[in-house]
Structure formats: C-alpha cells, structure tokens
C-alpha positions as CSV (number, residue, x, y, z in Angstrom):
1,M,80.0,117.4,79.7
2,A,82.3,115.2,82.4
3,R,85.7,113.9,81.1
4,I,86.2,110.2,79.7
5,D,87.9,108.0,81.8
6,Q,90.4,106.3,80.0
7,T,91.8,103.9,82.8
8,P,92.7,100.9,81.4
9,F,90.0,97.8,82.4
10,P,89.2,94.4,81.9
11,A,87.0,92.7,79.5
12,D,85.6,89.8,79.0
13,I,84.4,89.4,75.4
14,L,81.0,87.7,74.5
15,D,80.1,88.6,70.8
16,L,81.3,90.2,67.5
17,S,79.0,93.5,66.3
18,H,77.5,93.7,63.1
19,D,80.8,96.1,62.8
20,G,83.4,94.2,63.8
21,R,84.0,95.2,67.4
22,G,83.9,92.6,70.3
23,V,80.8,93.2,72.7
24,A,81.4,93.0,76.5
25,R,79.2,94.2,79.5
26,R,80.1,96.4,81.9
27,A,81.1,94.4,85.1
28,A,79.0,94.2,88.2
29,G,79.9,96.8,90.9
30,H,80.5,99.3,87.9
31,P,78.0,102.5,88.0
32,N,76.6,101.4,84.6
33,A,76.5,97.6,85.6
34,G,75.3,95.3,81.9
35,K,76.0,98.4,79.8
36,T,77.0,97.4,76.8
37,I,80.7,98.4,75.8
38,F,81.9,97.3,72.0
39,V,85.9,96.9,72.2
40,A,87.7,97.6,69.1
41,G,90.2,94.8,68.1
42,A,88.8,92.5,70.2
43,L,87.3,88.7,69.8
44,P,84.4,86.4,71.2
45,G,85.8,84.3,73.8
46,E,88.9,87.0,74.5
47,R,89.6,88.8,78.0
48,V,91.0,92.0,77.8
49,M,92.5,95.0,79.0
50,A,90.1,97.9,76.9
51,K,90.5,102.1,77.5
52,Q,87.2,103.2,77.1
53,T,86.5,106.1,73.9
54,A,83.6,107.0,73.6
55,R,80.3,106.9,75.5
56,S,76.3,107.4,74.6
57,R,73.1,106.5,76.5
58,H,73.4,103.0,75.8
59,F,76.8,102.1,75.0
60,D,80.2,102.7,75.7
61,E,82.7,102.7,73.4
62,A,86.8,101.5,73.9
63,D,89.9,100.4,72.1
64,T,91.4,96.6,73.1
65,V,95.3,98.0,75.4
66,E,96.1,94.4,75.6
67,V,95.1,91.3,75.1
68,L,95.3,89.1,78.1
69,Q,93.6,85.8,77.0
70,A,93.5,85.2,73.5
71,S,90.7,83.8,70.8
72,P,92.3,80.7,69.2
73,D,91.0,82.5,66.3
74,R,93.5,85.5,66.6
75,V,96.0,86.0,64.0
76,E,98.4,88.4,63.6
77,P,97.3,91.4,60.9
78,R,99.0,91.7,57.8
79,C,99.3,95.0,57.4
80,A,101.3,97.5,59.9
81,H,98.5,100.6,59.8
82,F,95.6,97.6,61.2
83,G,94.0,99.1,64.5
84,V,95.0,102.8,62.8
85,C,93.7,102.6,59.2
86,G,89.4,102.6,59.2
87,G,90.1,100.6,55.7
88,C,89.8,96.4,57.2
89,A,87.9,95.7,61.1
90,L,88.6,91.8,61.1
91,Q,92.6,91.4,59.8
92,H,92.8,89.8,63.7
93,L,90.3,87.1,62.7
94,E,91.4,83.9,61.2
95,E,90.0,84.2,57.8
96,S,88.3,81.3,57.3
97,K,86.1,82.5,60.6
98,Q,85.3,86.2,59.3
99,I,82.9,84.5,56.5
100,L,81.2,82.9,59.4
101,A,81.2,85.6,61.3
102,K,79.3,87.1,58.3
103,Q,76.9,84.2,57.9
104,R,75.6,84.6,61.6
105,V,75.1,88.4,61.0
106,L,73.1,87.9,58.0
107,L,70.8,85.1,59.8
108,E,70.4,87.2,62.9
109,N,69.0,90.3,60.8
110,F,66.6,87.2,58.9
111,E,65.2,86.7,62.5
112,R,65.8,89.7,64.6
113,I,64.7,92.3,61.6
114,G,62.7,90.5,59.0
115,H,60.9,87.5,61.5
116,V,62.1,84.8,58.8
117,T,64.5,82.2,58.8
118,P,65.8,80.4,55.5
119,E,65.2,76.9,54.8
120,A,68.6,76.4,53.8
121,V,72.3,78.5,54.5
122,L,73.9,78.4,51.1
123,T,78.0,77.4,51.3
124,P,79.7,80.7,51.8
125,L,81.0,81.8,48.2
126,T,84.7,83.0,49.3
127,G,87.6,83.9,47.1
128,G,91.0,85.3,47.8
129,A,91.5,87.4,50.8
130,W,93.7,89.9,49.7
131,H,94.5,92.5,46.8
132,Y,90.8,92.2,45.2
133,R,90.1,95.8,45.7
134,R,89.9,97.4,42.0
135,K,87.5,100.3,43.2
136,G,87.9,102.9,45.9
137,R,88.7,106.7,46.9
138,F,91.8,107.9,48.8
139,S,91.4,110.9,51.3
140,V,94.4,113.4,50.3
141,R,95.5,115.9,53.5
142,R,98.6,118.1,54.0
143,V,99.7,117.5,57.5
144,E,102.0,120.4,58.1
145,K,102.8,118.6,61.1
146,K,104.1,115.9,59.6
147,D,105.9,118.1,56.7
148,K,103.8,115.8,54.4
149,T,100.6,114.9,52.2
150,L,99.0,112.1,53.3
151,V,97.4,109.7,50.6
152,G,95.0,106.9,52.1
153,F,91.6,105.3,53.7
154,R,90.4,107.7,56.5
155,E,91.5,106.3,60.0
156,R,89.0,104.5,62.8
157,D,88.7,108.0,63.7
158,P,87.4,109.6,60.1
159,R,88.1,113.1,61.4
160,F,92.1,112.0,60.2
161,V,93.7,110.1,57.3
162,A,96.0,107.4,57.7
163,D,99.2,107.5,56.8
164,L,99.5,104.4,54.7
165,H,103.0,103.3,53.0
166,E,101.1,99.9,51.6
167,C,97.8,98.2,51.6
168,H,97.3,94.6,51.1
169,T,93.3,95.1,50.1
170,V,93.7,96.8,47.3
171,V,95.1,95.6,44.1
172,P,98.8,95.2,43.7
173,A,99.1,97.8,41.4
174,V,97.2,100.3,43.7
175,G,99.1,99.3,46.9
176,A,102.4,99.7,45.4
177,M,101.8,103.8,44.3
178,I,100.5,104.9,47.5
179,P,104.2,106.4,48.6
180,A,104.6,107.8,44.9
181,L,100.9,109.3,45.3
182,S,101.8,111.1,48.3
183,A,104.9,112.1,47.2
184,L,103.3,113.3,43.5
185,V,100.6,115.9,45.2
186,D,103.1,117.2,48.0
187,G,105.1,118.5,45.1
188,L,102.2,119.9,43.8
189,Q,101.3,123.9,43.9
190,A,97.2,122.8,44.4
191,R,98.3,120.4,47.2
192,R,95.7,122.1,49.4
193,G,93.4,121.8,47.3
194,I,93.2,118.1,46.3
195,P,90.8,116.5,48.8
196,Q,90.5,112.7,47.2
197,I,92.0,110.5,44.5
198,E,89.1,107.4,43.0
199,F,91.0,104.5,41.6
200,I,89.1,101.9,39.4
201,V,90.6,98.8,37.4
202,G,89.8,97.5,34.8
203,D,91.7,95.6,32.1
204,P,94.9,96.5,30.7
205,T,95.0,97.9,27.4
206,P,98.0,98.9,25.1
207,D,97.6,102.2,26.5
208,F,97.8,101.7,29.9
209,D,98.0,99.0,32.4
210,G,94.2,98.8,33.8
211,V,94.7,101.5,36.7
212,A,92.5,104.6,36.3
213,L,93.3,107.8,38.5
214,V,90.7,110.6,39.1
215,F,92.2,113.7,41.0
216,R,89.6,115.9,42.4
217,H,90.6,119.5,42.9
218,L,89.2,122.3,44.0
219,E,91.2,125.0,42.5
220,P,92.8,125.7,39.2
221,L,95.8,123.4,38.4
222,G,98.9,125.1,36.8
223,E,100.6,124.4,34.0
224,A,103.8,122.9,36.2
225,D,100.8,120.9,38.2
226,V,99.0,119.5,35.0
227,A,103.0,118.7,33.6
228,A,103.7,117.1,36.8
229,L,100.5,114.6,36.9
230,L,101.1,114.1,33.1
231,A,104.6,112.6,33.5
232,F,103.1,110.7,36.8
233,A,100.4,109.1,34.6
234,E,103.0,108.2,31.7
235,Q,106.0,106.8,33.9
236,H,103.1,104.6,36.0
237,R,100.8,103.9,33.1
238,V,97.9,104.7,34.6
239,A,95.3,106.4,33.0
240,M,94.7,109.8,34.6
241,F,91.5,112.0,34.8
242,L,90.5,115.1,36.3
243,Q,87.8,116.3,38.2
244,P,87.0,120.0,39.0
245,G,83.6,120.1,39.5
246,G,81.0,117.5,39.8
247,I,80.2,114.2,38.6
248,D,79.6,115.7,34.8
249,S,83.5,117.7,35.4
250,V,85.5,114.4,35.0
251,H,87.6,114.3,32.0
252,P,91.2,112.4,30.5
253,L,94.4,113.7,31.1
254,W,96.4,111.1,30.2
255,P,95.6,109.0,27.3
256,A,93.3,111.4,25.6
257,Q,91.1,108.5,25.0
258,P,91.2,105.8,27.5
259,S,88.8,103.0,27.3
260,L,87.9,101.2,30.3
261,A,86.4,97.7,30.4
262,F,86.3,94.1,32.0
263,R,86.2,90.8,30.9
264,L,83.5,88.2,32.1
265,E,85.0,85.5,30.5
266,P,82.5,82.7,31.3
267,W,80.0,84.8,29.5
268,D,82.0,86.1,26.7
269,V,80.9,89.8,27.7
270,T,82.9,93.0,27.6
271,L,81.5,95.5,30.5
272,A,82.6,98.8,29.4
273,F,82.5,102.1,32.6
274,R,83.7,105.5,33.0
275,P,86.1,106.2,36.2
276,L,83.2,107.1,38.4
277,D,80.4,104.1,37.6
278,F,80.0,101.6,40.6
279,I,81.8,98.1,39.6
280,Q,81.8,95.7,42.2
281,V,85.3,96.0,43.8
282,N,86.1,92.2,43.6
283,A,86.8,91.3,40.3
284,P,86.9,87.4,41.0
285,L,84.6,86.8,43.3
286,N,82.1,89.1,41.3
287,E,82.7,86.6,38.4
288,A,81.6,83.9,41.1
289,M,78.8,86.0,42.2
290,I,77.1,86.3,38.8
291,A,77.3,82.4,38.5
292,H,76.2,81.8,41.8
293,A,72.9,84.3,41.1
294,L,72.2,82.8,37.6
295,G,72.9,79.0,38.9
296,L,70.0,79.8,41.4
297,L,67.6,82.1,39.3
298,D,67.0,78.7,37.5
299,V,66.7,80.8,34.0
300,Q,65.7,78.6,31.1
301,S,66.2,79.7,27.3
302,T,62.3,80.4,27.2
303,D,62.5,82.9,30.4
304,R,62.1,86.4,30.2
305,V,63.9,87.9,33.2
306,L,63.9,91.4,34.8
307,D,66.9,92.7,36.4
308,L,66.5,95.6,38.8
309,F,68.5,98.1,39.8
310,C,70.9,96.8,36.6
311,G,73.7,99.2,36.7
312,L,76.0,98.7,33.9
313,G,75.0,95.5,32.7
314,N,76.9,93.3,35.7
315,F,74.1,90.7,35.4
316,T,72.0,91.4,32.6
317,L,74.3,90.3,29.8
318,P,75.0,87.4,31.5
319,L,71.1,86.5,32.0
320,A,70.8,87.3,28.4
321,R,73.2,84.8,26.8
322,L,71.0,82.3,28.8
323,A,67.6,83.9,28.4
324,A,65.1,84.6,25.5
325,E,64.9,88.2,27.0
326,V,66.1,90.6,30.0
327,V,64.7,94.0,30.9
328,G,67.4,95.5,32.8
329,V,66.2,98.9,35.0
330,E,67.9,101.5,36.7
331,G,67.6,104.9,38.0
332,E,71.1,106.4,36.9
333,A,70.4,107.9,33.6
334,G,73.8,107.7,32.7
335,L,74.6,104.3,33.8
336,V,71.3,103.0,31.7
337,A,72.9,104.5,28.4
338,R,76.4,102.7,29.4
339,A,74.6,99.5,29.9
340,R,72.8,100.0,26.3
341,E,75.8,100.1,24.9
342,N,77.4,97.5,26.6
343,A,74.7,95.2,24.9
344,A,75.4,96.6,21.9
345,L,78.9,96.1,22.3
346,N,78.4,92.5,23.1
347,G,75.8,91.8,19.8
348,L,73.1,91.4,22.5
349,G,69.9,92.2,21.2
350,N,68.0,90.5,23.6
351,A,69.3,92.5,26.7
352,T,67.2,96.0,26.9
353,F,67.3,98.8,29.2
354,H,65.5,101.8,30.9
355,A,65.9,104.1,33.4
356,A,63.5,104.7,36.0
357,D,62.9,105.6,39.5
358,L,62.5,102.3,41.2
359,T,61.0,103.9,44.6
360,R,57.8,105.2,42.2
361,D,55.2,102.9,41.3
362,Q,56.2,101.2,37.6
363,R,53.0,98.8,37.4
364,G,52.3,100.8,34.6
365,T,55.2,100.9,32.6
366,A,55.4,99.2,29.1
367,W,58.1,97.0,30.5
368,M,56.7,95.8,33.0
369,R,53.4,95.1,31.6
370,Q,54.8,92.7,29.1
371,G,55.3,90.2,31.9
372,F,58.2,88.2,33.3
373,D,59.1,84.6,34.6
374,R,62.2,85.6,36.5
375,L,63.1,88.4,39.3
376,L,66.8,89.0,40.1
377,L,67.6,92.7,42.5
378,D,70.6,93.9,43.3
379,P,69.7,97.1,45.3
380,P,71.8,99.5,47.1
381,R,72.6,99.5,51.0
382,S,68.6,101.1,51.4
383,G,67.2,97.7,49.9
384,A,64.2,97.0,47.4
385,I,61.2,97.7,49.7
386,D,59.8,100.4,47.5
387,V,59.2,98.5,44.3
388,L,58.5,95.3,46.0
389,R,55.9,96.8,47.7
390,Q,54.2,97.8,44.2
391,L,55.4,95.1,41.8
392,P,52.9,92.5,40.4
393,L,54.9,89.6,42.2
394,E,52.3,87.4,41.0
395,R,53.7,86.9,37.7
396,F,57.6,85.5,38.8
397,G,58.1,82.1,39.2
398,R,61.3,82.8,41.3
399,I,62.9,85.8,43.1
400,V,66.9,86.1,43.6
401,Y,68.0,88.8,45.8
402,V,71.3,89.9,45.7
403,S,72.4,92.3,49.0
404,C,75.3,94.6,50.3
405,H,73.4,95.4,53.6
406,P,71.9,92.6,55.6
407,A,69.2,94.9,57.3
408,S,67.9,95.7,54.6
409,L,67.9,92.5,53.1
410,A,65.8,91.0,56.1
411,R,63.5,93.9,56.1
412,D,62.5,92.9,52.6
413,A,62.4,89.0,52.8
414,G,60.1,89.8,56.0
415,H,57.9,91.5,53.1
416,L,58.3,88.8,50.6
417,V,57.3,86.4,53.0
418,N,55.0,87.4,55.6
419,E,53.3,89.8,53.2
420,R,53.2,88.1,49.9
421,G,53.3,84.8,50.4
422,W,56.5,83.8,49.5
423,T,59.4,81.4,50.7
424,L,62.5,82.0,51.7
425,R,64.5,78.9,50.2
426,S,68.0,79.5,51.1
427,A,70.1,82.1,51.6
428,G,73.7,82.7,52.1
429,V,77.0,85.2,52.2
430,M,79.5,86.0,49.7
431,D,82.9,87.1,50.9
432,M,83.1,90.5,48.3
433,F,85.4,92.3,51.1
434,P,87.5,90.2,53.0
435,Q,88.9,92.0,56.1
436,T,86.0,93.6,56.4
437,A,83.1,93.7,58.1
438,H,81.2,94.4,55.1
439,V,78.9,91.4,54.5
440,E,77.5,90.9,51.0
441,S,74.8,88.1,50.9
442,I,72.5,86.6,48.6
443,A,68.7,84.7,48.9
444,V,66.3,83.3,46.8
445,F,62.8,83.0,47.3
446,E,60.0,80.9,45.9
447,K,55.9,81.4,45.5
448,R,54.0,78.8,48.2
C-alpha cells in the first residue's frame, strides 16, 4: 500500500458531516479532483490547511492543521483535550449552532432515507451544555513509556486512551476524579488487568454521594488491591462495584448494599437501577424530554398507552400518572423485573410490564390483544422497523417516536408514512449530548 502524502494542503469547507467533521472536495488539478474529504476540526465556510490521515475508495480523511479563514461560529474549545479525546466533536462550534447542525442532519435524513418531510419542525429542546453526562465508560491502559496508567475516553484514534486530567462533559464529581482514578489504578498490583471503569450517577444517599463505579478486572484481586479500592470508595464516598466476569458477576464492594436511584420530581416518580443498567445520560434533558414526549402524545385520563422499549420505566411510570393504564414492553428481562419493582415502589398499579423480543411478531400476545389508544417508542440505534411492520397500527390514534439515531428514525418514518398511511405531523431534535455530534430526536405521527 502506498504511503499517504501528509503534506498540508488548503481546503474549503462546504458542509458539516453527521459526525461533526468538515466536508471538502479535492481541488481541480488533483489526481482525485472532486473526491470528498472529511476534515476533523473544520467548520462550514472555513478555509483551512489540512493533513491527510486516511483514505478509502470513496473519500479521504484529514485533520485541520491551521485555520486560514475562520467561521464566525467558531469558538475556543473549553477542554484542553479537545481534538485528541474522542469524547467530543463539536466544542469548536458555538453552542446554539450545534443544535441547528443536528436539526439539519435529522431533516436531511428524513428526506434522503425516508422520503418524508414533517409538517412542522419542533423547537429544539436544549439544556446545559456542560457537566451533564452521568453515565459512561472510561477505558484504562497502563502506558510504560509514560510510566502511568491512563483513565479516560478513547482518543479519536480508538487504539489509544486519552491522557485526561479533566472532562467538562461528565458530571463534576466524576470529572474531578479522573486523576485520582488514574493514580488509584496505577498503584494496584492488578493494574494491567483492569480494562475499564464504568460510572453511573444517581441521587445522593446517606451512605454515598450518588456516584457509582464499576471496576472490570480480568484477574482476581489480591487483598492489598481490594483494600486500596475500599479505601478510595470510603474516602471519595462513591459506591464501588467489582466485575470479575460478565454482567451477572457485578457485586458491591462498598457500601454493602448501595441504593442507586434518581427522582423524576414532576411526576413524583423514583427510578431505582443497577450500576450497568441503561439510563439517559443527561438528567435535566431527560426530565425535559419526558415532559415533551408526554405533551406531544396528548394522553387523556381514559387512554391505554403502549410503551415499547420501555427499559426501567423512564416514560412508562410518568405516563401512568396521566393515563388509565400503561403497558411497558422491553426485550431485556432484567430491566423488566426492575421496571416492575419501580412500579411497585411508586405505588403505580396501572403500569404493567412484559419481556418480549420486539423483533418478532407480538400480535398474538395477550397484552397486544387488549388494544391501545396511544403508542410511544424509544428504541435502540437499530430502530423499530421490525416491531412496526407487525403492529396493528390501526388501533392507535397517535404515535410518538423517540430516537437516538436519525437514520433509523428516517427509515421507520418512511415505513409509517409511505407504507402504512400515517402522517408525520412534527419532528425535532433534543440536545441530549451537547459538544458531540450525537443526534437525539422525537417525531409525532397521526392517522390520515
């Protein structure tokens, strides 16, 4: 394979890609004139000097070396690690413009993939742009050349772990702890056998301050290592869990029985969870999103509502405060069990839960035969096409679809509109992950 020419070259940035990189074209006179180049660190309207980093048949990749003509929307990144750490892609773009870029991605996906257009574009849902992330995973790697153990997110080149001393997107209690975690792991005998530390944050309790850490370890921990971890947990008042194997092997080190939960105050709901459970990463935006979705669903007190991909009951239990009955369905049996526990914890007898493989036909199930007035979906990145294809959609008056991936939402919207006779009334974006290119969105469908 021929070596990549890394001689800097000028590039005029025409657009912003879905992953937050500038889009340029090879100039006339170049052997690959017109070929697309994705330039990290560049914004639309800018002229930059770029250095090629990779190539493929259809496009090249490059990094910004120097900004020759800056966009008026360019700002100084807050984090010293920006450009190296892969946790953020848009810190150099003014915050109010980030969400507009995400809105454009959503609308372009509707047009290009789904061949649909919403009748109305919803006002973007935004919140605080910093210190919001309450769940994530730090990679851990001992680097002999630096004589230290790195704890952080992956670099833009995912082969490497970013050498972080701070992070402005995670909640402050976790961001401030990164250097201490690095020192802790570096002092363990098993430091080379710890590949990751997961963090999740709930509400403070009398026993600890809300932060929970899960240490994955590939070899048994000796007494000295366990004692060091225990001392760290007690000093920093974090709940400490160990994971010697799969998910089922996770167990608490300190406190003996930590209680992990968070409140959804507007609906008088408490959601208990386990340290590796899925929860929305942005607590304030999650609360705003629930209110937004419930308002768009227009639930009446006599309605029966179906909540698919319900998880712990993030939408289901607030819905139960408004509707006559809510049925939550989720593929992971453990989450369903905890959703049932959450319904009992909150005294909600009108919320029931079922474990089901939503890629398979569920029309014959007892819960589906009962009929519903409203449908809410919050599927994973792969979307909900399998369940939508087999649902008796004529039973629903309105559908609200919450999405973490605009391409799968656009595909599913095309199915609903072009094949099932629904109308895409409105859609919009929600800034669940500020400073990143991740697009969270919501769409409302009604019968024609």
